[in-house]
C-alpha positions, 0 to 999 in steps of 0.5 A: 793699945799702941797705934802707928799712923802714916799716910801719903806714901806716894812711893812711885814719885820719880819726877827728879833724878836718875836710876839706881844701877843696882836695882833699876829703880829711880833714885827718888823712889828709893828715897820714898822706900827708905822712909817706908822701910823705917815705918815698917821696921818701927811697927815690927820692932816696937810690936804695935797693935795696929797700923793705919795707913790713911791713903795714897800709896802711889802717885796715881791709880795705875802704878807700874807692877815694879812699884806694886811689888815694892809696896806689896813686899813691905805690907806683907811684912806687917802681915807676917808679923801678925800686925793688924793693918788698915789700908785706907783708899785715897784719891790717888789710889782711886779711879774716877770711873765707877766700878774700876779697881783701885790701886790697892785692890789686890790686898782685898782680893787675895784676902791677905791675913791681918790686912784690911782695905777700907774702900767705903765708909764703914765701922769696924768693931772690936770683934772684927779687928780682934783688938780693944778698939773701934774704927770709923773709916772714911776713904776718899769720896770722888766727885763721880761717887758723890754724883752717883750717891746723890743721883744729882748729875745736874746739881751744883757741886756745892749742894752735892758736897753739902748733902754728902757732908750731912750724910757722913756726919749722920753716919759718924754720929750713928756709929758713935752712938752704937760704939761700946762706950768702954772702948776707944774709938779711932776715926780715919779719913782721907780728906780735907778738913776745914781749917787745915793748912796745905804747904805754903800756909794755904788754908783749905777752902770749901769748893772743889773737894769735899771738906769735912767740918772741924766739928766732926773730927773734934768730937770728944767721943773720938780718941784719935783721928788719923788723917791723910791727903794733906802733906803738911804735918799738923794737929788740928786739935792741938793740946785738946782731945782727941788728937786730929793729925795729918802726919804728912807725906813720908818724903818731900814730893815737890818744892812746896814741901821744901821747908817741911820735916817728915813724920809718922805717928806712934800713939798710945790709945786709951779711952778719953786719953791718948798720948801722941809721939811724932817720929821724925823721918831722918835722911829725907832728901833736902829741897833747896828753893831760892829766888833772886831779883837782879837789880844791877848788871854788876857781878851777876855771877857773884849775886847768883852764887851768894843766893845759894848755900855753900857747895858742901851744903848742896850735896844730895839736895834737889835745888831750884834757883829762880831769877827775875832780871831784865831781858837785856841782861840774859847773856850775863847769866853764866849757867855752866858756871852755876852748874859747876857750883852746884855739881854736888847737888842731886839735881839743879834747876835754873828758872830764868824769868826775863822781864821786859822793862815798861817805859812810858813814852811821850810824843816828841812835842810833849813835855812831862810838865804839860801833863796833870798828875791824873794824866801821868797816872793814867799813862802809868797804869796803861804802860804797866798793863794793870787790869785794875787801871780804871778802878785805880784811876777813879780812886786816884781822882777821888783822892786828888779832888778831896785834897784840892 
């Protein structure tokens, strides 16, 4: 059985750039729609059996009607092609208030053929799907939903998360036990998984959100795990069964994703054996992020330009240059010249971070030689406004006394 899996479309991200004069849509929205079109075209042209969208259609739960139209036009193409499509509700699709409609509610309300919205944990049998596969779905679980489900408004959040984790684990195990052992099982979830990485290699930690245990998603009774929520593409069970995959967002959302390529997944699902193909999305708009710390007031313009790629490499890119420098060098930074150099870029951001040099000043009648090493260190910590000054001074004293 052939599966296409993608996630985190966020098609209405328009935080950079201008509007297209022909469509009236923000140019950045067109970037996201271009990637979405590639995914839909692939599903239809390759006649996949099942599409799983693992959550976050928009940037928030109240998308403008124009963006709902653009998302709807593409999902309806899957419906008309007769492709079974599962839409998982993500955190950006969901209102924090109980009882409010989520952002993709209309596909459920209007009962669009072949389209199923997954807004609560559930098990879909092969008969329900009309396919030789079974699906376990875990949409985003909000904090308000956690509190309501546990009736524990005054309980510490970590205890609520632990309770929900236990209940979800019991649910999944129960569904796996009742599943047809001859047919493959797919788990799809919009959630953080323990051990996953955000962009910039930040390991997911237990705390603010519910984090699914790694043992839950690596259960060998599963044949594929289709995840959404984290934008960094990754397989959390590489070279093992089942594949546990975050395909990542379909376009770069911000500079935290500057170094990430973008993908969707096409997989051949079989019981006990799954073949995964990462399909890279081409034409994704580049983000270029550079940092410079000025060490000298000499040739500032040349130093800043040399930190950036050649002008032809900037074409169509969203560019950010962050500069740390002494405040008195502020007039040496020629911003108009930098903007001329980067005029081929889609958008250029100059982040200026002037620093005030910290100097240790002694009274006029006191010489440095009159102060002990500990006195000098103490003055240095205070001048640098180090919040660990007392601890560092104590450690320095212990070291110096040991040497003496």
